[in-house]
C-alpha positions in Angstrom: 154.8 -104.4 147.3 155.1 -105.5 150.9 156.2 -109.1 150.7 155.0 -111.8 153.1 157.0 -114.9 153.9 156.6 -117.9 151.6 157.5 -121.1 153.1 158.8 -124.3 151.5 155.2 -125.4 151.0 154.8 -122.7 148.4 151.9 -121.2 150.4 152.1 -117.4 150.9 151.8 -114.2 149.1 152.5 -110.5 148.9 150.4 -107.3 149.1 150.1 -105.4 145.9 147.7 -103.1 144.1 145.5 -104.9 141.6 142.2 -104.6 139.7 139.8 -107.5 140.4 136.9 -108.5 138.1 133.9 -110.7 138.8 132.0 -111.4 135.6 128.8 -113.3 135.9 126.7 -114.7 133.0 123.0 -113.6 133.1 120.3 -115.9 131.9 121.9 -119.1 133.2 118.9 -120.0 135.5 116.3 -119.3 132.9 118.1 -121.4 130.3 118.9 -124.3 132.6 115.3 -125.6 132.6 115.0 -125.4 128.8 118.0 -127.3 127.4 119.8 -130.5 128.0 122.7 -130.4 130.6 125.3 -131.1 127.9 124.0 -128.3 125.7 124.0 -125.9 128.7 127.5 -126.8 129.7 128.7 -126.3 126.1 127.1 -122.9 126.0 128.4 -121.8 129.4 131.9 -122.9 128.5 131.7 -121.0 125.1 130.6 -117.8 126.8 133.1 -118.1 129.6 135.7 -118.5 126.8 134.7 -115.1 125.3 135.5 -113.5 128.7 138.8 -115.3 129.0 139.9 -114.2 125.6 139.4 -110.6 126.5 141.1 -111.0 129.9 144.1 -112.6 128.1 144.2 -109.9 125.5 144.5 -107.1 128.1 147.3 -108.7 130.2 144.9 -110.1 132.8 145.0 -113.3 134.7 142.1 -115.7 135.0 142.1 -116.8 138.6 139.2 -119.2 138.7 135.7 -120.1 137.5 132.9 -120.1 140.0 130.0 -121.8 138.3 129.0 -119.5 135.5 131.2 -116.6 136.7 134.9 -115.7 136.2 137.3 -114.1 138.7 140.2 -112.3 137.0 143.0 -110.1 138.1 145.1 -107.3 136.5 148.4 -106.4 138.2 149.2 -109.9 139.3 151.0 -112.3 138.9 152.8 -109.9 136.5 153.0 -106.2 137.6 150.9 -103.9 135.5 150.9 -100.1 136.2 147.9 -99.9 133.9 145.9 -102.6 135.7 142.7 -100.4 136.1 142.7 -99.2 132.4 143.4 -102.8 131.2 140.7 -104.2 133.4 138.1 -101.8 132.1 139.3 -102.4 128.5 138.9 -106.2 129.0 135.5 -105.9 130.6 134.1 -103.7 127.9 135.5 -106.0 125.2 133.9 -109.0 126.9 130.6 -107.2 127.0 130.8 -106.3 123.3 131.8 -109.9 122.3 129.0 -111.5 124.4 126.5 -109.0 123.0 127.5 -109.9 119.5 127.1 -113.6 120.2 123.8 -113.2 122.0 122.4 -111.1 119.1 123.5 -113.8 116.6 121.8 -116.5 118.8 118.6 -114.6 119.0 118.6 -114.1 115.3 118.8 -117.9 114.9 115.9 -118.3 117.2 118.1 -119.5 120.1 118.9 -118.1 123.5 122.1 -116.5 124.6 123.6 -115.1 127.7 124.5 -111.6 128.7 127.1 -110.6 131.3 127.3 -108.5 134.4 130.7 -107.3 135.6 132.1 -105.6 138.7 135.6 -104.2 138.8 137.4 -103.0 141.9 141.0 -101.8 142.4 143.1 -101.7 145.6 145.5 -103.6 147.7 145.1 -107.3 148.0 147.2 -110.2 149.2 148.0 -112.3 146.1 149.8 -115.6 146.1 149.3 -119.3 146.8 146.5 -119.6 149.3 145.4 -122.9 150.8 147.1 -125.8 152.5 150.5 -127.5 151.9 148.8 -130.2 149.9 146.3 -128.2 148.0 146.5 -124.5 147.1 146.0 -122.2 144.3 147.1 -118.7 143.2 144.5 -116.2 144.0 143.8 -112.8 145.6 142.2 -112.2 149.0 141.2 -109.2 151.0 138.6 -106.4 151.1 139.4 -105.3 147.5 138.3 -108.7 146.3 135.2 -108.8 148.6 134.0 -105.4 147.3 134.6 -106.6 143.7 132.4 -109.6 144.3 129.6 -107.4 145.7 129.9 -105.0 142.7 129.2 -107.9 140.3 125.5 -107.7 141.2 125.3 -103.9 141.1 124.9 -103.5 137.2 121.4 -105.0 137.6 120.4 -102.1 139.9 121.3 -99.6 137.2 120.4 -101.4 134.0 124.0 -101.5 132.8 126.6 -104.2 132.4 129.8 -102.9 133.9 130.2 -101.1 137.3 133.6 -100.1 138.7 134.7 -99.0 142.1 136.2 -95.6 143.1 139.9 -96.3 142.8 139.4 -98.0 139.5 137.6 -94.9 138.3 140.4 -92.6 139.7 143.1 -94.6 138.0 141.3 -94.7 134.6 139.5 -91.3 134.4 142.0 -89.9 132.0 141.6 -92.8 129.6 137.9 -93.5 129.9 134.7 -91.4 129.9 133.0 -92.4 133.1 129.8 -91.4 134.9 129.3 -91.7 138.6 126.1 -93.6 139.1 125.6 -93.3 142.8 127.1 -93.8 146.3 126.3 -97.1 147.7 127.0 -99.3 150.7 127.6 -102.9 149.7 126.3 -105.7 151.9 128.7 -106.2 154.7 130.5 -103.0 153.9 131.2 -100.1 156.3 131.8 -96.8 154.4 129.8 -95.8 151.4 131.6 -95.9 148.0 131.0 -94.2 144.8 130.3 -96.5 141.8 130.9 -95.6 138.2 130.0 -96.9 134.7 132.7 -96.7 132.0 131.1 -95.4 128.9 133.8 -95.4 126.2 137.5 -94.6 125.8 137.9 -90.9 125.9 139.7 -90.9 122.5 136.5 -92.3 121.0 133.9 -90.3 122.9 131.5 -88.2 120.9 130.3 -84.7 122.0 126.9 -86.2 122.6 128.3 -88.9 124.9 130.3 -86.2 126.8 127.2 -84.0 127.1 125.0 -86.9 128.4 127.6 -87.7 131.1 127.6 -84.1 132.2 123.8 -83.9 132.4 123.7 -87.2 134.3 126.1 -85.6 136.8 123.8 -82.5 137.0 120.9 -84.8 137.8 122.9 -86.6 140.5 123.7 -83.2 142.1 120.0 -82.3 142.1 119.1 -85.7 143.6 121.6 -85.4 146.4 120.3 -81.9 147.2 116.8 -83.5 147.4 115.6 -81.6 144.3 114.0 -84.8 143.1 111.7 -83.3 140.4 114.7 -81.6 138.8 116.7 -84.8 138.9 113.8 -86.8 137.5 113.3 -84.3 134.6 116.9 -84.6 133.4 117.2 -88.4 133.9 113.9 -89.0 132.1 115.0 -87.1 129.1 118.4 -88.8 129.1 116.7 -92.2 129.3 114.9 -91.7 126.0 117.9 -90.1 124.3 120.1 -93.1 125.2 117.5 -95.5 124.1 117.4 -93.9 120.7 121.2 -93.6 120.6 121.6 -97.3 121.3 119.4 -98.2 118.4 116.7 -99.7 120.7 113.1 -99.5 119.7 111.2 -96.8 121.5 107.6 -97.0 122.5 105.3 -98.1 125.3 106.2 -101.7 124.9 110.0 -101.2 125.4 110.6 -98.6 128.1 114.2 -97.4 128.6 116.2 -99.7 130.9 119.6 -98.0 131.4 121.0 -96.0 134.4 119.1 -92.7 133.6 115.8 -94.7 133.5 116.6 -96.5 136.8 117.6 -93.2 138.5 114.6 -91.4 137.1 112.3 -94.0 138.7 114.1 -93.6 142.0 113.9 -89.8 141.9 110.2 -90.1 141.0 109.6 -92.3 144.1 111.5 -89.9 146.3 109.6 -86.9 144.9 106.3 -88.6 146.0 107.7 -90.1 149.2 110.7 -88.0 150.4 113.4 -89.8 152.4 113.8 -88.8 156.1 115.9 -85.8 157.1 118.9 -85.9 157.4 119.5 -88.0 154.3 123.0 -88.8 153.0 121.9 -89.9 149.6 123.5 -93.3 150.0 121.8 -96.4 148.6 122.2 -99.4 150.9 122.4 -102.8 149.3 120.6 -105.4 151.3 121.7 -108.4 149.2 124.9 -109.6 147.7 
């Protein structure tokens, strides 16, 4: 790490490689008009607690709460060579825990939250940021900014966890990943590849590995403007994954995951092709 001076005030920091997570509870707005503030606060705190438990269990550090969201770090304050792997592990565990609680709430006739998570790895300045009288330990820099933008990206693809390119590179040997797309985040300059972590490689089934391979084939067709070929693969995958997840199939419950979202986009482009030249990058217009 390249250290920066820390004065007597305790304000200052150092530059180091970290993995940053923004985890945002979904369903907060819909629920806020239906229950008393005290009940809502209790529920939010309970669900945030589920996220914190998994961050702690994977050597992460909870930086702060931002309303119904959590900002967490791996790799600081304590160094962690496995920060990307641990970040993904914590994120997937939080998703599983919240899904379990949500399913139980629905079974009781109540409402629960789900969660959207963005993870990004890279250099950041970490340390005490603020003024002499008021400061807190946090991380700042482009790595953090991109992580905050990625938190909204799962909604575009119908999944719950999206990770940035360096996170994927650092964790590809431990996790089965699929590249979802190349995107430009709002305020960003260069396009970045975004990935969805599927499962730890040691636990991956042949079917999961095959579906990831076919998704990649469809993405290659899509980028080569072979939109009908891409649509055909993604549409088949969408229904397979719906069955594999145990979701009910049928007209009333269309598939919602990444293959379904990308099939829809490929179908649109087949009908209305993008202009030439086209770089295949999806530009986000909102945070």
